[in-house]
N, C-alpha and C positions, 0 to 999 in steps of 0.2 A: 716485456709488452708496452713498456712505455717510449723504445722505438715505433711500433706498431702505431698505439695511438695516435702521435706526433705528426706520423706520416700519412694516417687517416685523417686526420684534422687538419692538415696541410692542402691535402688534394678537396676535403667538402670544402673547402675556404676558396681553394681557387677556383673550384667547380663554381661555387654563388656569385665571387666576381663577375665570371664570363658571363653565367646567364645576365647580372646585373646589367649591366656593360656592354653585352651584344645588340641594341638597338641602338645606340648611340654611335656604337663603332661602324657599325653595317651602315645606319644615315651618314657617316664621314665618308665612310669610302663610297658611298652610291653617289658621293655631292663630289668629294676632290678626288677621288680613284682616276686614275687613268691608265685606259684598259686596252691592251694590244688587240683582243679580242674583242667585236661585239658581244653584246650579250643577246641571248637568244630568245627571242619573244614565244612569251608565253599565252596561250588561250586561254582567255579566264571564261569560267562557268562556275555558276552560284551552287547546281547541285554535284559538282564533279567530286569523285573520289578524293581521300589525302594521299599522298604522296606516302608509297610505300616503301619502308628501311624497317632494320632489323628493332632499332630502338622502338620507333612507332608502333610495329607490330606486336612487340612483348607489351609494349601499353596498353593496345587495343584488347589482346587476349586477355591480359588480368581485369583491363576496363568489365569486358563484357563477360566474364565469371563473377565479378563483384556483383556488379548490374544483375545480373539474377539471380545473387541473393537478395541482394539488398535495393532494389529500384528504385526506392525512396530517394538515392542518392542523386538521381539526375532531376532534380528538383526543377520548376516554373523558371527560377531568375538563371540558374545556371543555364538553363536553355535559351531564353532570351539575349543573356548575354553571348553566350556561341551566335546567335544568330547574327546579332549586333557587331559581333567582329567579323562575321563573314564565314564560320563556320556553321556550315546547316544539312550536313548529314547526319547520318544516325553514330557513323565510325566515328565522327568528331567529338561525341560527346560518350561513348566508351574509352576512346582513347584522352580525353580530358580527366575523366574518371581514374584511370590507367595511372595517369601520372600522379595523380595526385595520393593515391594508393602505394605507388613504387615510390616516393618521395618520404613518407610518413615511415614505411617499410625499411627503406635504406637508414634515415636517419636513427629510429628506436635499433636496428641491427649496429650503428656505429655505438651508440650507446653503451651496447650489453656489451662490445667487443673491449672499449674503454673502462668501463666498470669491473673488467676483474681483480685490479688491487682496491678499489673503492665503492663500495657497493650504494653506499650515498648517493653514485652518479645516477643512481638507475630510479631518484625521485625525480630527475630533468627529465623523464621520458616523455610521462603525460604531456606538462606545458610546451615541450619543442615538439612530441606529435601534433598538435594542437596546430601548434604556429607553421609547422611543417605542412600541415593539411590547410592553413589560409592561405600560404605562401602564393599558391598560384591564382587565385585571385585578384591578385594586385597585378599580375602580369595581362592576366587577360582583361580588366579593366582598362588598364594603359591601350591595349593592344583597340579594344571597341575605344576609346577617347582618339586615338590614332586615327582610326578609320571614320570616325564621325566629323572630324576635323579635314579629313582630306575627302568627304564630303559635299561638305559646305562649302572649302573653296573652291570646286569643281560647280557648283550649283550657279553664280551667276554666267558663266562661259555659257553655259547648257541653255539657261531662259532666254538669253540671248538669241541665241541659234533657233529655239521653238517659236520666236516671235517674230524670227525673219522665213521660218517654214510654215506658219500660222497666215503671215500677213501673204503668202505668196499662193495661198489657196488648199494646203493640206490641210488633212481633218487629224484629228487629236492621235491615232494610231500611225499615221504616216506621219508625224512630225518625228515622234516618239520613234520608229524605223531608220528615219533618215539623220536623223541625231544621234541616232548611237552607234549606226554604222561610221560616220565621218571624223566620232571624237575617241573610239579605241584607244588610244596612245594619249592625247591629251586629258582626256575624263575618263580614266576604264574604271570607277567604281561606280557613280551615274551609268555608263552605259553597260556595265553588266548588269546593274539593278533595272535598265531599258529591258537588256536580252531576258532578262526572267518573268519580266512581266508580259511580253509577246509571248514566250512561250506558256505561261497562265492565260492569258486567254484564247490563242491558237489552237494549242493542246491539248488544255487539261479544259477548254472551254467556260475558261472566268465570265463573268463583266467586266467590264473595262472598269465599272465604280471599285469592281471589289479586288481587281487586281490593285489600282492605284490605292486602295489602303491598305492594301498587303506589303505593297513597297514601300509606305511611308512607316508601317511598323519593325518592317525587317531593319530599317536602317537607323531607326530610333532619332533620327533628326527633326527639333521642332522646326524649322524652317521648311524642311521637304514635305512634313507632314500636313506642313498649312497651303503648300502648294499644290497639293494633292487634291484637297479640301476643295479651292480652289476650281481646278479642273473638273473634278467632279459634278462641284453646282454647274458651271459651265456649260457640261456635256450632256446634264440634264434637262437644262433650261434648251440647249443646241444651237447655244448663243456662240458667237466669235470668240474663241480661247487666246487670242492675242490683246486683250484689254487686260480680262486677269492677271495673264503671265506680267504684264507691264507696270502693274500696280503693286505684284508680288515681286517683282523685281528693283523697283526703289525701292519698298521697303527693306529687304534684304540688304541691299549697301549701305543703307541707312542702319540697319541693325549691326552689319559689319562693323561699319565706322565708330560706331559709339564704342563696339566690344573693344577694337585698337585702342581707342582715346580712353578708356578705362585701363586697361594693361600697360599705358605709356603714364598717367597717373598714380600706379602702384611701384611704380622703378625707383622711386628716390626712399621710397621705407622699403624697398626689397633690397637697396645696398645699402641699409643702416648697418645690417650684421657684418656683410663684408671689410665694411669701412671700420668698425670697431675690432675685428678681430685682425686683418691683415695691414692695414693701414694707420692706425692708430697709434701702434706699439713700433713701427717705424720711424715716426714722428716723435713719439715720446724718450723712446731712448737716447738719441744723441742731446737733447733737451737735457733730463733728466739724472741720464748716466753720471756725467763729471760730478753734478752735485750732488748725488747720496754717495761717488765714492770719495768725496771732501770729508763730507759729515760721518762717515763711516771711521775715516781715518783721524779725525777728531774728535769721537767720540771712543773712538778705542782703548787709550789709554784709562779713560775712567770706566768703562766697562769691563775692563779687564780684573780679574780675580786672582789676588795674590796668593 
């Protein structure tokens, strides 16, 4: 059983490393990779069902079965994080719960197989099961943070274009429709939210203030929520929306600038562990190495035991 346990351990560690480093590798490939064929255009839709595959179908089936028995697993916080990450259909919730259940079941099966020669390994089942249940939450939180960062980076461009449209005499919904149609490639995340807002107003007959409020809650970005609140106030008063957008644009750029300055000020502190671990040994070894060897050679006869 030892070779089987070793092989399973290698497979688990390899898959775990691939899952952890896949976002960084994907970002590096998208940034620096040279493509022979252009990437196909993907039409974004907030309510579109997820792509079907064998693994996702199995996870969705397991998740639906588990949620049928324990509906409390799909709590409000999990649903909110999935919405902020861009996964908004009911199948996404079932798939996420199914992934967590498959992860826990696979790890428990691995511990059961590896404990054939050592029953004490079964004691690790409870803490490892809890860890494997919590592990997908970190990836979901990373996805939420990445998407919110993308939304925040797209906001200044969207606000400037909306100001131009408002000064040209367009109304609020016309500004949103025009900007959403023109910025599908440069600002895909906010344009996706704009499309969902227009669907809520035109198809589901929501009022514009409620649709704007729902858009801010879907993204979970404080700056976007503030912009939606200012647009709701301007629309309620019937005033020009260009002035509050200008104020929000200036405040947003000032906030982004201060955040970048804060991150830059933290750089020297973050460099201290790197310097201590990788730079200082390279400096101290050539300086102190010969002295330590000389001291050891001089004290060697005195320290030797006859």
